[in-house]
N, CA and C of each residue as an Amber inpcrd file, in Angstrom:
protein
   753
   8.3070000  99.7760000  27.2100000   7.0590000  99.1460000  26.7700000
   7.3810000  97.9630000  25.8690000   6.9440000  96.7850000  26.2530000
   7.1740000  95.6180000  25.4250000   6.0090000  95.4330000  24.4560000
   6.3550000  95.1580000  23.2060000   5.3400000  94.9400000  22.1850000
   5.0500000  93.4450000  22.1140000   3.8180000  93.0750000  22.3480000
   3.4340000  91.6730000  22.3400000   2.6150000  91.3590000  21.0880000
   2.6870000  90.1080000  20.6760000   1.8570000  89.5920000  19.5880000
   2.0740000  90.3630000  18.2760000   3.3060000  90.7540000  18.0140000
   3.6570000  91.3390000  16.7380000   4.7180000  90.4720000  16.0860000
   4.8160000  90.5840000  14.7870000   5.7250000  89.7330000  14.0390000
   6.8500000  90.5550000  13.4340000   7.9850000  89.9150000  13.2850000
   9.1430000  90.5620000  12.6840000   9.8110000  89.6090000  11.7070000
  10.3200000  90.1710000  10.6270000  11.1840000  89.4500000   9.6990000
  12.5630000  90.0740000   9.8140000  13.5720000  89.2550000  10.0360000
  14.9530000  89.7280000  10.1030000  15.7490000  88.9820000   9.0450000
  16.2370000  89.6950000   8.0450000  17.0230000  89.0510000   6.9920000
  18.4960000  89.0030000   7.4000000  19.1960000  88.0080000   6.8800000
  20.6080000  87.8580000   7.2250000  20.8150000  87.6310000   8.7020000
  20.0850000  86.6560000   9.2550000  20.0350000  86.5010000  10.7180000
  20.8670000  85.3380000  11.2460000  21.8070000  84.8530000  10.4720000
  22.5720000  83.6830000  10.9160000  23.6370000  84.0260000  11.9410000
  24.0920000  85.2790000  11.9700000  25.1020000  85.6850000  12.9450000
  25.1110000  87.2080000  13.0550000  25.9440000  87.7210000  13.9560000
  26.1820000  89.1580000  14.0280000  24.9590000  89.9860000  14.3630000
  24.8280000  91.1220000  13.6690000  23.7510000  92.0660000  13.9470000
  22.3820000  91.4380000  13.7110000  22.2450000  90.6790000  12.6400000
  20.9620000  90.0450000  12.3540000  20.5430000  89.0720000  13.4340000
  21.4830000  88.2630000  13.8740000  21.1900000  87.3030000  14.9350000
  20.8270000  88.0060000  16.2340000  21.6340000  88.9910000  16.6210000
  21.3650000  89.7230000  17.8670000  20.0160000  90.4260000  17.8230000
  19.6580000  90.9540000  16.6610000  18.3840000  91.6510000  16.5090000
  17.2110000  90.6900000  16.6280000  17.3160000  89.5500000  15.9760000
  16.2340000  88.5600000  16.0470000  16.0130000  88.1000000  17.4800000
  17.0930000  87.8620000  18.2140000  16.9760000  87.4210000  19.6030000
  16.3670000  88.5160000  20.4710000  16.8110000  89.7560000  20.2870000
  16.2770000  90.8730000  21.0770000  14.7890000  91.0680000  20.8390000
  14.3570000  90.9380000  19.6020000  12.9380000  91.1040000  19.2880000
  12.1110000  89.9670000  19.8810000  12.6520000  88.7500000  19.8080000
  11.9430000  87.6080000  20.3920000  11.7770000  87.7970000  21.8960000
  12.8060000  88.3170000  22.5470000  12.7150000  88.5720000  23.9870000
  11.6510000  89.6180000  24.3020000  11.3970000  90.4970000  23.3380000
  10.3890000  91.5370000  23.5400000   8.9910000  91.0750000  23.1590000
   8.8560000  89.8140000  22.8240000   7.5340000  89.2740000  22.5640000
   7.1510000  89.1210000  21.1060000   8.0590000  89.4270000  20.2050000
   7.7640000  89.2540000  18.7820000   7.8290000  87.7810000  18.4010000
   6.9660000  87.3710000  17.4780000   7.1760000  86.1500000  16.7150000
   8.0930000  86.5250000  15.5600000   9.1370000  85.7320000  15.3420000
  10.2060000  86.1570000  14.4340000  10.3980000  85.1660000  13.2970000
  10.4600000  85.7000000  12.0720000  10.8910000  84.9430000  10.8990000
  12.3210000  85.3550000  10.6000000  13.2290000  84.3910000  10.6110000
  14.6270000  84.6840000  10.3210000  14.9990000  84.0850000   8.9690000
  15.7900000  84.8260000   8.2110000  16.1490000  84.3640000   6.8800000
  17.6560000  84.4510000   6.6590000  18.1270000  83.5930000   5.7700000
  19.4850000  83.6710000   5.2460000  19.5180000  82.7900000   3.9950000
  20.6790000  82.7200000   3.3780000  20.7520000  81.9830000   2.1220000
  20.4530000  80.5010000   2.2980000  20.8150000  79.9460000   3.4580000
  20.5270000  78.5340000   3.7130000  19.8600000  78.3620000   5.0690000
  18.9940000  77.3780000   5.1430000  18.2990000  77.0700000   6.3970000
  19.2890000  76.6390000   7.4740000  20.2620000  75.8150000   7.0960000
  21.2010000  75.2680000   8.0740000  21.9540000  76.3630000   8.8270000
  22.2520000  77.4680000   8.1310000  23.0220000  78.5350000   8.7720000
  22.2340000  79.2330000   9.8820000  20.9250000  78.9820000   9.9410000
  20.0690000  79.6370000  10.9240000  19.8600000  78.8050000  12.1860000
  20.4400000  77.6130000  12.2260000  20.1950000  76.7050000  13.3500000
  20.5350000  77.3270000  14.6960000  21.6790000  77.9950000  14.7690000
  22.1220000  78.5620000  16.0420000  21.1850000  79.6690000  16.5080000
  20.8010000  80.5470000  15.5790000  19.8770000  81.6330000  15.9360000
  18.5350000  81.0600000  16.3800000  18.0500000  80.0860000  15.6580000
  16.7790000  79.4460000  15.9880000  16.8180000  78.8590000  17.3940000
  17.9080000  78.1470000  17.7160000  18.0260000  77.5170000  19.0270000
  18.0230000  78.5550000  20.1460000  18.7310000  79.6730000  19.9220000
  18.7970000  80.7070000  20.9610000  17.4460000  81.3770000  21.1700000
  16.6920000  81.5800000  20.0980000  15.3610000  82.1730000  20.2350000
  14.4260000  81.2130000  20.9650000  14.4790000  79.9430000  20.5990000
  13.6180000  78.9520000  21.2400000  13.9760000  78.7770000  22.7090000
  15.2430000  78.9250000  23.0530000  15.6410000  78.8090000  24.4550000
  15.0860000  79.9470000  25.3000000  14.7370000  81.0550000  24.6290000
  14.1130000  82.1990000  25.3110000  12.5900000  82.0740000  25.3360000
  12.0860000  80.9880000  24.7440000  10.6460000  80.7770000  24.7070000
   9.9470000  81.4580000  23.5480000  10.6950000  81.9390000  22.5680000
  10.1120000  82.6610000  21.4480000   9.6850000  81.7430000  20.3120000
   8.7680000  82.2380000  19.5040000   8.3260000  81.5190000  18.3150000
   9.1440000  81.9900000  17.1300000   9.6870000  81.0490000  16.3600000
  10.5680000  81.4030000  15.2570000  10.3530000  80.4540000  14.0920000
  10.4080000  81.0040000  12.8890000  10.4370000  80.1830000  11.6830000
  11.6740000  80.5660000  10.8800000  12.2320000  79.5940000  10.1840000
  13.4410000  79.7990000   9.3920000  13.1070000  79.7070000   7.9110000
  13.6250000  80.6500000   7.1350000  13.3170000  80.7110000   5.7120000
  14.6000000  80.9220000   4.9250000  14.8270000  80.0720000   3.9300000
  15.9330000  80.2900000   2.9990000  15.5110000  81.3820000   2.0220000
  16.3050000  82.4390000   1.9360000  15.9160000  83.5840000   1.1210000
  17.1370000  84.2650000   0.5220000  17.1040000  84.4180000  -0.7750000
  18.0790000  85.2210000  -1.5020000  17.3240000  86.4390000  -2.0270000
  17.5660000  87.6060000  -1.4500000  16.7690000  88.7930000  -1.7840000
  17.0510000  89.3260000  -3.1870000  17.9500000  88.6840000  -3.9110000
  18.1630000  89.0560000  -5.3140000  17.0520000  88.5240000  -6.2090000
  16.2250000  87.6300000  -5.6760000  15.2070000  86.9760000  -6.5030000
  13.8070000  87.3030000  -5.9820000  13.0210000  87.9650000  -6.8080000
  11.6770000  88.3840000  -6.3980000  10.7930000  87.2030000  -6.0350000
  10.9330000  86.0950000  -6.7620000  10.0920000  84.9330000  -6.4740000
  10.3440000  84.4080000  -5.0600000  11.5850000  84.4650000  -4.5980000
  11.8920000  84.0100000  -3.2430000  11.3450000  84.9840000  -2.1940000
  11.4150000  86.2820000  -2.4970000  10.8190000  87.2770000  -1.5920000
   9.3230000  87.0220000  -1.4490000   8.6510000  86.8100000  -2.5780000
   7.2040000  86.5840000  -2.5640000   6.8420000  85.3490000  -1.7490000
   7.5850000  84.2670000  -1.9620000   7.3000000  83.0350000  -1.2410000
   7.5640000  83.1770000   0.2510000   8.6090000  83.9100000   0.6010000
   8.9240000  84.1290000   2.0140000   7.8040000  84.8910000   2.7110000
   7.2690000  85.9140000   2.0530000   6.2050000  86.7150000   2.6560000
   4.9100000  85.9150000   2.7930000   4.6440000  85.0590000   1.8440000
   3.4750000  84.1790000   1.9520000   3.6150000  83.2670000   3.1720000
   4.8110000  82.7210000   3.3440000   5.0200000  81.8120000   4.4740000
   4.8910000  82.5390000   5.8100000   5.4030000  83.7550000   5.8800000
   5.2730000  84.5330000   7.1200000   3.8080000  84.7270000   7.4750000
   3.0100000  85.0690000   6.4780000   1.5800000  85.2670000   6.7110000
   0.9110000  83.9730000   7.1620000   1.2480000  82.8790000   6.4920000
   0.6310000  81.5870000   6.8040000   0.9870000  81.0960000   8.2010000
   2.2440000  81.3150000   8.6150000   2.7090000  80.7140000   9.8620000
   2.7200000  81.6670000  11.0600000   2.8290000  82.9640000  10.7910000
   2.8460000  83.9330000  11.8980000   1.5920000  84.7870000  11.9530000
   0.8300000  84.8190000  10.8600000  -0.5020000  85.4150000  10.8950000
  -0.6280000  86.8500000  10.4490000   0.4570000  87.6290000  10.5040000
   0.3480000  89.0400000  10.1310000   1.7380000  89.6040000   9.8870000
   1.7720000  90.8600000   9.4590000   3.0300000  91.5660000   9.2310000
   3.0940000  92.7920000  10.1470000   4.2860000  93.0570000  10.6570000
   4.4660000  94.3130000  11.3880000   5.8340000  94.9400000  11.1230000
   6.9160000  94.1960000  11.3240000   8.2570000  94.7620000  11.2650000
   9.1430000  93.9850000  10.2940000   9.8760000  94.7230000   9.4760000
  10.9240000  94.1490000   8.6360000  12.2470000  94.7980000   9.0210000
  13.2550000  93.9730000   9.2810000  14.6100000  94.4670000   9.5100000
  15.4670000  93.9990000   8.3420000  15.8610000  94.9370000   7.4990000
  16.6700000  94.6200000   6.3240000  18.1490000  94.6110000   6.7060000
  18.6300000  93.4300000   7.0710000  20.0250000  93.2860000   7.4670000
  20.8700000  92.5480000   6.4330000  20.2530000  91.7610000   5.5750000
  20.9960000  90.9520000   4.6060000  21.8720000  91.8310000   3.7140000
  23.0970000  91.4010000   3.5120000  23.9970000  92.1560000   2.6560000
  25.3160000  91.4300000   2.4980000  26.1170000  91.9050000   1.5610000
  27.4560000  91.3570000   1.3840000  28.4650000  92.3580000   1.9320000
  29.6230000  91.8890000   2.4020000  30.5970000  92.7790000   3.0420000
  31.1720000  93.8100000   2.0730000  31.8190000  94.7810000   2.6720000
  32.4490000  95.8430000   1.8940000  33.5110000  95.2790000   0.9660000
  33.5450000  95.8010000  -0.2560000  34.5520000  95.4290000  -1.2410000
  35.7360000  96.3690000  -1.0520000  36.8390000  95.8500000  -0.5090000
  37.9870000  96.6890000  -0.1690000  38.8460000  96.9240000  -1.4070000
  38.4050000  97.8820000  -2.2210000  39.1150000  98.2150000  -3.4490000
  38.9410000  99.6840000  -3.7560000  39.9450000 100.2680000  -4.3770000
  39.7680000 101.6200000  -4.8910000  38.7590000 101.6100000  -6.0190000
  38.0390000 102.6970000  -6.1770000  36.9670000 102.7550000  -7.1700000
  37.4610000 102.4200000  -8.5770000  38.6310000 102.8970000  -8.9360000
  39.1210000 102.6830000 -10.3040000  39.5040000 101.2310000 -10.5700000
  39.5740000 100.4130000  -9.5110000  39.9420000  99.0050000  -9.6630000
  38.7410000  98.0690000  -9.6130000  37.5660000  98.6040000  -9.3470000
  36.3630000  97.7710000  -9.2520000  35.8610000  97.4230000 -10.6490000
  35.6290000  96.1380000 -10.8690000  35.0870000  95.7040000 -12.1530000
  33.5730000  95.8780000 -12.1620000  33.0180000  95.8940000 -13.3550000
  31.5740000  96.0340000 -13.4650000  30.8580000  94.8690000 -12.8020000
  31.4140000  93.6660000 -12.9000000  30.7810000  92.5010000 -12.2730000
  30.8110000  92.6100000 -10.7570000  31.9310000  93.0630000 -10.1930000
  32.0120000  93.2450000  -8.7480000  31.0050000  94.2820000  -8.2670000
  30.8810000  95.3600000  -9.0100000  29.8950000  96.3950000  -8.6850000
  28.4870000  95.8210000  -8.7070000  28.1490000  95.1150000  -9.7670000
  26.8040000  94.5800000  -9.9180000  26.4860000  93.5530000  -8.8360000
  27.4800000  92.7270000  -8.4820000  27.2490000  91.7130000  -7.4520000
  26.9380000  92.3560000  -6.1040000  27.6520000  93.4170000  -5.7590000
  27.4240000  94.0850000  -4.4840000  26.1070000  94.8540000  -4.4840000
  25.8560000  95.5980000  -5.5260000  24.6300000  96.3980000  -5.6050000
  23.3890000  95.5060000  -5.6410000  23.5090000  94.3410000  -6.2770000
  22.3650000  93.4340000  -6.4130000  21.8000000  93.0270000  -5.0640000
  22.6600000  92.8560000  -4.0750000  22.2100000  92.4820000  -2.7360000
  21.9690000  93.7110000  -1.8660000  22.9990000  94.5450000  -1.7500000
  22.9720000  95.6140000  -0.7520000  22.0130000  96.7530000  -1.0740000
  21.6530000  96.9140000  -2.3370000  20.7190000  97.9910000  -2.6770000
  19.4870000  97.4780000  -3.4180000  19.6900000  96.7950000  -4.5450000
  18.5400000  96.3420000  -5.3260000  17.6920000  95.3410000  -4.5460000
  18.3320000  94.3390000  -3.9700000  17.5900000  93.3550000  -3.1950000
  16.8830000  93.9750000  -2.0050000  17.5680000  94.9070000  -1.3310000
  16.9630000  95.5980000  -0.1960000  15.7680000  96.4330000  -0.6380000
  15.8790000  97.0890000  -1.7940000  14.7660000  97.8910000  -2.3080000
  13.5280000  97.0230000  -2.5380000  13.7010000  95.8990000  -3.2000000
  12.5300000  95.0890000  -3.5260000  12.0220000  94.2880000  -2.3360000
  12.8840000  93.9680000  -1.3810000  12.4060000  93.3830000  -0.1270000
  11.5400000  94.4020000   0.6040000  11.9810000  95.6540000   0.6100000
  11.2390000  96.7240000   1.2780000   9.8980000  96.9750000   0.6060000
   9.8950000  97.1390000  -0.7040000   8.6370000  97.4590000  -1.4000000
   7.6590000  96.2900000  -1.3590000   8.1740000  95.0670000  -1.4140000
   7.2820000  93.9060000  -1.3440000   6.6230000  93.8170000   0.0250000
   7.4100000  94.0520000   1.0840000   6.8590000  94.0450000   2.4320000
   5.9080000  95.2240000   2.6140000   6.2810000  96.3840000   2.0640000
   5.4250000  97.5640000   2.1720000   4.0510000  97.3310000   1.5540000
   4.0070000  96.6600000   0.4270000   2.7200000  96.3450000  -0.2080000
   1.8440000  95.5050000   0.7250000   2.4770000  94.5480000   1.3970000
   1.7230000  93.7070000   2.3300000   1.1760000  94.5320000   3.4950000
   1.9950000  95.4540000   4.0190000   1.5300000  96.3100000   5.1060000
   0.3720000  97.2000000   4.6600000   0.4850000  97.7520000   3.4570000
  -0.5830000  98.6170000   2.9310000  -1.8800000  97.8270000   2.7870000
  -1.7760000  96.6190000   2.2290000  -2.9680000  95.7820000   2.0650000
  -3.5620000  95.3900000   3.4040000  -2.7020000  95.1510000   4.3830000
  -3.1720000  94.7500000   5.7120000  -3.8840000  95.8940000   6.4220000
  -3.4070000  97.1240000   6.1820000  -4.1020000  98.3040000   6.6900000
  -3.9420000  98.6110000   8.1550000  -2.8850000  98.0960000   8.7750000
  -2.6870000  98.3070000  10.2090000  -1.3810000  99.0180000  10.5400000
  -0.7100000  99.5800000   9.5390000   0.5710000 100.2310000   9.7650000
   1.6790000  99.2250000   9.9680000   2.8490000  99.7300000  10.3310000
   3.9810000  98.8530000  10.5510000   5.2900000  99.6090000  10.4820000
   6.3810000  98.8770000  10.5660000   7.7120000  99.4810000  10.6120000
   8.6940000  98.7300000   9.7220000   9.6320000  99.4680000   9.1810000
  10.7670000  98.8910000   8.4640000  12.0190000  99.5860000   8.9790000
  13.0080000  98.7960000   9.3530000  14.2940000  99.3430000   9.7920000
  15.3770000  98.8000000   8.8720000  16.0940000  99.7100000   8.2300000
  17.1960000  99.3340000   7.3690000  18.4940000  99.3330000   8.1820000
  19.3530000  98.3710000   7.9280000  20.6810000  98.3880000   8.5250000
  21.6220000  99.0370000   7.5120000  21.9870000 100.2810000   7.8050000
  22.8840000 101.0190000   6.9340000  24.3190000 100.8950000   7.4200000
  25.0790000 101.9840000   7.3220000  26.4760000 101.9730000   7.7430000
  26.9960000 103.3990000   7.7690000  28.0110000 103.6200000   8.5900000
  28.6860000 104.9180000   8.5360000  29.3100000 105.1440000   7.1650000
  29.6050000 104.0640000   6.4470000  30.1380000 104.2040000   5.0890000
  29.1420000 104.8980000   4.1680000  27.8760000 104.8490000   4.5050000
  26.8650000 105.5320000   3.7110000  26.6610000 106.9830000   4.1200000
  27.3830000 107.4290000   5.1360000  27.2160000 108.7800000   5.6610000
  28.4290000 109.6640000   5.3930000  29.6090000 109.0800000   5.4550000
  30.8440000 109.8390000   5.2300000  31.7490000 109.0310000   4.2960000
  32.7530000 109.6930000   3.7560000  33.6440000 109.0270000   2.8210000
  34.7330000 108.2190000   3.5120000  35.0410000 107.0410000   2.9430000
  36.1420000 106.2130000   3.4050000  36.9180000 105.7290000   2.1860000
  38.2100000 105.7430000   2.2750000  39.0450000 105.2640000   1.1900000
  38.8730000 103.7600000   1.0070000  38.7070000 103.3380000  -0.2360000
  38.6620000 101.9180000  -0.5560000  37.3580000 101.2240000  -0.2390000
  36.2860000 101.9770000  -0.0720000  34.9930000 101.3530000   0.2480000
  33.8650000 102.0090000  -0.5340000  34.1520000 102.4530000  -1.7450000
  33.1810000 103.2690000  -2.4830000  31.9030000 102.5150000  -2.8330000
  32.0240000 101.3070000  -3.3640000  30.8220000 100.5850000  -3.7950000
  29.8980000 100.3040000  -2.6140000  30.4820000  99.8420000  -1.5270000
  29.6960000  99.5500000  -0.3260000  29.0590000 100.8250000   0.2240000
  29.8470000 101.8940000   0.3060000  29.3360000 103.1550000   0.8460000
  28.2110000 103.7260000   0.0060000  28.3520000 103.6580000  -1.3160000
  27.3070000 104.1640000  -2.2020000  26.0200000 103.3510000  -2.0240000
  26.1670000 102.0280000  -1.9110000  24.9890000 101.1830000  -1.7030000
  24.3020000 101.5060000  -0.3800000  25.0790000 101.6670000   0.6900000
  24.4930000 101.9470000   1.9950000  23.8880000 103.3530000   2.0600000
  24.4840000 104.2980000   1.3320000  23.8630000 105.6250000   1.2350000
  22.5010000 105.5070000   0.5630000  22.4250000 104.6590000  -0.4510000
  21.1500000 104.4260000  -1.1240000  20.1130000 103.8030000  -0.2120000
  20.5460000 102.8960000   0.6520000  19.6290000 102.2590000   1.5990000
  19.0390000 103.2940000   2.5540000  19.8850000 104.1890000   3.0500000
  19.3930000 105.2340000   3.9400000  18.4340000 106.1750000   3.2440000
  18.7340000 106.5110000   2.0030000  17.8580000 107.4310000   1.2780000
  16.5650000 106.7420000   0.8600000  16.6430000 105.4500000   0.6250000
  15.4380000 104.6670000   0.3520000  14.4380000 104.8260000   1.4950000
  14.9290000 104.7330000   2.7370000  14.0390000 104.8910000   3.8910000
  13.4290000 106.2840000   3.9270000  14.2170000 107.3040000   3.6060000
  13.6960000 108.6720000   3.5950000  12.5900000 108.8250000   2.5510000
  12.8560000 108.3520000   1.3380000  11.8950000 108.5280000   0.2510000
  10.5790000 107.8060000   0.5460000  10.6830000 106.5730000   1.0000000
   9.4620000 105.7910000   1.2140000   8.7430000 106.1840000   2.4990000
   9.4660000 106.7940000   3.4370000   8.7820000 107.2920000   4.6370000
   7.7750000 108.3760000   4.2650000   8.0510000 109.1290000   3.2110000
   7.1120000 110.1400000   2.7270000   5.9340000 109.4820000   2.0160000
   6.2290000 108.5300000   1.1430000   5.1730000 107.8820000   0.3650000
   4.2200000 107.0690000   1.2440000   4.7470000 106.4780000   2.3220000
   3.9460000 105.5370000   3.0970000   3.4640000 106.0860000   4.4350000
   3.7490000 107.3540000   4.7190000   3.2820000 107.9340000   5.9900000
   1.7630000 107.8690000   6.1110000   1.0590000 108.0340000   4.9930000
  -0.4080000 108.0100000   5.0190000  -0.9580000 106.6530000   5.4610000
  -0.1260000 105.6180000   5.3680000  -0.5500000 104.2750000   5.7800000
  -0.0440000 103.9330000   7.1900000   0.5320000 104.9270000   7.8860000
   1.1080000 104.7130000   9.2040000   2.2180000 103.6630000   9.1800000
   3.0130000 103.7170000   8.1190000   4.1850000 102.8560000   7.9960000
   5.4240000 103.7200000   8.1730000   6.2300000 103.3800000   9.1660000
   7.4340000 104.1490000   9.4560000   8.6720000 103.4180000   8.9390000
   9.5940000 104.1680000   8.3510000  10.8560000 103.6120000   7.8630000
  12.0090000 104.4300000   8.4300000  12.9600000 103.7450000   9.0230000
  14.1510000 104.3900000   9.5590000  15.3760000 103.5270000   9.2870000
  16.5330000 104.1240000   9.4880000  17.7920000 103.4310000   9.2500000
  18.6640000 103.4900000  10.4850000  19.2890000 102.3790000  10.8060000
  20.3310000 102.3350000  11.8160000  21.6600000 102.2230000  11.0760000
  22.5940000 103.1220000  11.3700000  23.8810000 103.1330000  10.6810000
  24.9990000 102.8190000  11.6670000  25.4060000 101.5570000  11.7660000
  26.4800000 101.2010000  12.6910000  27.8520000 101.6170000  12.1380000
  28.7550000 101.8880000  13.0680000  30.1570000 101.9840000  12.7160000
  30.7780000 100.6030000  12.8120000  32.0690000 100.5350000  13.0830000
  32.7470000  99.2390000  13.2040000  32.1410000  98.4490000  14.3540000
  31.6300000  97.2680000  14.0270000  30.9190000  96.4450000  15.0030000
  31.5850000  95.0850000  15.1070000  31.7160000  94.5720000  16.3100000
  32.4140000  93.3200000  16.5700000  31.5500000  92.1310000  16.1690000
  31.6390000  91.7490000  14.9040000  30.9060000  90.5990000  14.3890000
  31.8870000  89.6030000  13.7820000  31.3800000  88.4250000  13.4620000
  32.2270000  87.3880000  12.8820000  32.8650000  87.8330000  11.5680000
  32.1260000  88.5760000  10.7680000  32.6530000  88.9910000   9.4690000
  33.7670000  90.0230000   9.5960000  33.7760000  90.7750000  10.7130000
  34.8080000  91.7960000  10.9210000  35.9850000  91.2870000  11.7440000
  35.8520000  90.1130000  12.3290000  36.8860000  89.5800000  13.2160000
  38.2700000  89.5120000  12.5750000  38.3910000  89.0810000  11.3050000
  39.7370000  89.0150000  10.7230000  40.4580000  90.3560000  10.6960000
  39.7540000  91.4270000  10.3200000  40.4190000  92.7300000  10.2760000
  40.6950000  93.2640000  11.6720000  39.8400000  92.9360000  12.6380000
  40.0500000  93.3930000  14.0070000  41.2090000  92.6500000  14.6770000
  41.5380000  91.4500000  14.1700000  42.6080000  90.6670000  14.7860000
  43.9940000  91.1750000  14.4060000  44.0810000  91.9750000  13.3740000
  45.3440000  92.5920000  12.9670000  45.5820000  93.8220000  13.8520000
  46.6160000  93.8120000  14.7150000  46.8100000  94.9150000  15.6630000
  46.9420000  96.2770000  14.9900000  47.6220000  96.3250000  13.8610000
  47.8100000  97.5990000  13.1670000  46.4790000  98.1100000  12.6280000
  45.7410000  97.2300000  11.9750000  44.4320000  97.6020000  11.4280000
  43.4640000  97.9630000  12.5520000  43.5140000  97.1990000  13.6490000
  42.6280000  97.4610000  14.7750000  42.8660000  98.8520000  15.3480000
  44.1240000  99.2190000  15.5540000  44.4270000 100.5190000  16.1260000
  44.0940000 101.6410000  15.1550000  44.2710000 101.3770000  13.8670000
  43.8970000 102.3680000  12.8560000  42.4090000 102.6840000  12.9360000
  41.6000000 101.6520000  13.1100000  40.1540000 101.8360000  13.2110000
  39.7760000 102.5250000  14.5270000  40.3590000 102.0630000  15.6220000
  40.0080000 102.6060000  16.9330000  40.4360000 104.0640000  17.0870000
  41.5110000 104.4560000  16.4170000  42.0240000 105.8240000  16.5600000
  41.0440000 106.8640000  16.0420000  40.1010000 106.4490000  15.1850000
  39.1220000 107.3920000  14.6230000  37.8340000 107.4360000  15.4330000
  37.7170000 106.5580000  16.4370000  36.4800000 106.4500000  17.2120000
  36.6770000 107.1080000  18.5750000  35.9790000 108.2100000  18.8740000
  36.1600000 108.8790000  20.1650000  35.9700000 107.9740000  21.3760000
  35.0170000 107.0600000  21.3470000  34.8390000 106.1470000  22.4770000
  35.8930000 105.0470000  22.5220000  36.6820000 104.9520000  21.4800000
  37.8350000 104.0460000  21.3840000  37.4800000 102.5810000  21.6650000
  36.3920000 102.1660000  21.1080000  36.0270000 100.7460000  21.1330000
  35.0920000 100.4710000  19.9740000  34.9410000  99.1970000  19.6510000
  34.0070000  98.7940000  18.6060000  32.6160000  98.5990000  19.1900000
  31.6150000  98.7350000  18.3440000  30.2580000  98.4800000  18.7720000
  29.9970000  96.9890000  18.9280000  28.9150000  96.6750000  19.6070000
  28.4930000  95.2850000  19.7940000  27.1890000  95.0510000  19.0480000
  26.9950000  93.8580000  18.4960000  25.7370000  93.5690000  17.8110000
  24.5120000  93.8470000  18.6740000  24.6320000  93.5750000  19.9710000
  23.5020000  93.7850000  20.8720000  23.1320000  95.2630000  20.9830000
  24.1120000  96.1510000  20.8290000  23.8330000  97.5860000  20.8700000
  23.0670000  98.0250000  19.6250000  23.4070000  97.4450000  18.4920000
  22.6690000  97.7430000  17.2640000  21.2520000  97.1970000  17.3750000
  21.1350000  95.9960000  17.9370000  19.8150000  95.3850000  18.1190000
  18.9200000  96.2440000  19.0030000  19.4850000  96.8370000  20.0410000
  18.7010000  97.7040000  20.9280000  18.1530000  98.9130000  20.1790000
  18.9550000  99.4510000  19.2640000  18.5040000 100.5960000  18.4720000
  17.3680000 100.2020000  17.5330000  17.4860000  99.0390000  16.9270000
  16.4170000  98.5440000  16.0600000  15.1350000  98.3670000  16.8540000
  15.2820000  97.7570000  18.0070000  14.1220000  97.5010000  18.8780000
  13.4370000  98.8090000  19.2690000  14.2390000  99.8190000  19.5610000
  13.6720000 101.1230000  19.9140000  12.9150000 101.7300000  18.7420000
  13.4910000 101.7260000  17.5570000  12.8470000 102.3470000  16.4010000
  11.5490000 101.6370000  16.0190000  11.4380000 100.3770000  16.3880000
  10.2030000  99.6360000  16.0990000   9.1640000  99.7720000  17.1970000
   9.5270000 100.4070000  18.3070000   8.6540000 100.4410000  19.4660000
   7.7000000 101.6310000  19.4320000   6.7480000 101.6020000  20.3550000
   5.8060000 102.7050000  20.4840000   6.4940000 103.9880000  20.9290000
   7.6080000 103.8630000  21.6360000   8.3540000 105.0530000  22.0630000
   8.8690000 105.8610000  20.8760000   9.0270000 105.2110000  19.7340000
   9.5420000 105.8790000  18.5380000   8.4320000 106.1420000  17.5090000
   7.2090000 106.2020000  17.9710000   6.0720000 106.2880000  17.0510000
   6.0210000 107.5820000  16.2340000   6.8060000 108.5960000  16.6340000
   6.8290000 109.8580000  15.8910000   8.1280000 110.0190000  15.0950000
   8.8640000 108.9270000  14.9470000  10.1390000 108.9640000  14.2290000
  10.0010000 108.1990000  12.9230000  10.2390000 108.8820000  11.8120000
  10.2590000 108.2180000  10.5140000  11.1590000 108.9940000   9.5610000
  11.7730000 108.2700000   8.6380000  12.6460000 108.8920000   7.6570000
  13.9900000 109.3360000   8.2080000  14.4080000 108.7650000   9.3290000
  15.6240000 109.2180000  10.0000000  16.7100000 108.1420000   9.9820000
  17.9500000 108.5880000  10.1840000  19.0800000 107.6800000  10.3280000
  19.6920000 107.8700000  11.7150000  19.7540000 106.7910000  12.4620000
  20.3330000 106.7890000  13.8080000  21.7470000 106.2430000  13.7170000
  22.7340000 107.0810000  14.0500000  24.1330000 106.6930000  13.9710000
  24.5450000 105.9900000  15.2700000  25.1850000 104.8400000  15.1340000
  25.7400000 104.1280000  16.2750000  27.2110000 103.8330000  15.9490000
  28.0520000 104.8330000  16.2210000  29.4260000 104.7530000  15.7270000
  30.4810000 105.1970000  16.7250000  30.0970000 105.2900000  18.0020000
  31.0580000 105.7020000  19.0070000  31.5850000 107.1080000  18.8280000
  30.8830000 107.9200000  18.0640000  31.2850000 109.2930000  17.8420000
  32.0840000 109.5280000  16.5800000  32.2530000 108.4870000  15.7670000
  33.0710000 108.5940000  14.5580000  32.6560000 109.7370000  13.6430000
  31.3460000 109.9020000  13.4510000  30.8600000 110.9190000  12.5120000
  30.4780000 112.2320000  13.2150000  30.8120000 112.3470000  14.4980000
  30.4190000 113.5400000  15.2450000  31.2210000 114.7780000  14.8330000
  32.4560000 114.5730000  14.4140000  33.3240000 115.7100000  14.0720000
  32.8630000 116.3610000  12.7710000
C-alpha cells in the first residue's frame, strides 16, 4: 500500500541511511523535508528525489539547538502543509574509545546530538502532531550498539539505547493521540561513514565473522524497514525495535 499526500522529515539526509530513506519515502508518494547541518550537503539527495518526481525541501538544521528545530518545523508546515512522519537519523559516529578514556567533553558532544537533540526533535514534532490531531509516526534510527555490548563503543551504545527507550516511553504517552513511535536498529551498514573501517581487510573480516549472514547491510534495506513502520501495514506496531543486523543479535 503506497501512502500518498503525506509528509516526512528525514534528518541527517545528506548520505547513507538518511539519504536512502528520503528517496524511498519520496518514491512512495511522500513530500519530503530533508535536513543536515548545511544546505549544500543535501544537493545530491535533493537531485535524486527530484529525478523521481518527488517534492522536496532542504533545511539546514542542527538538532542541538531548539530554535533551529522550531524554525524547521514552521517551514515544513508552511511549505508542505502538514506533519505526518519524522525519521530521526541525524547523529555523530561512534566514539571508538574505552569508557575510562572518554573525556567529559567527548561524552557531552556525542550525547548532545545522538540523545539530547533526538529527544527534543522528537518532542517538538510530537507537539505538532498532537496539535494537528490526525496522528502520525516517528521512527528512530538506533543501532545494535544500543541493544548489546561492544568493546570500545560505550558512549555511542548508551546514547542509542536511550533513543530506543525514548520511543518506548513516548509510545505509551502518545498512543491516545494515535501517534506511533518505533526504532530501527541497524547493524554494520555499508555507508560512506563506515567505508574506511570496511576497507581494512582485518577489520572487515572481524566484523563479518560475527554476522550469520556474513555481509553488511545496505542503506536501502534500512530505508525499507522505515517505510514499513510508517505504513498502514504497521498500524498496530508501536514502541518496538526492529533489528536489521544479519542475525548478529540472534544468539
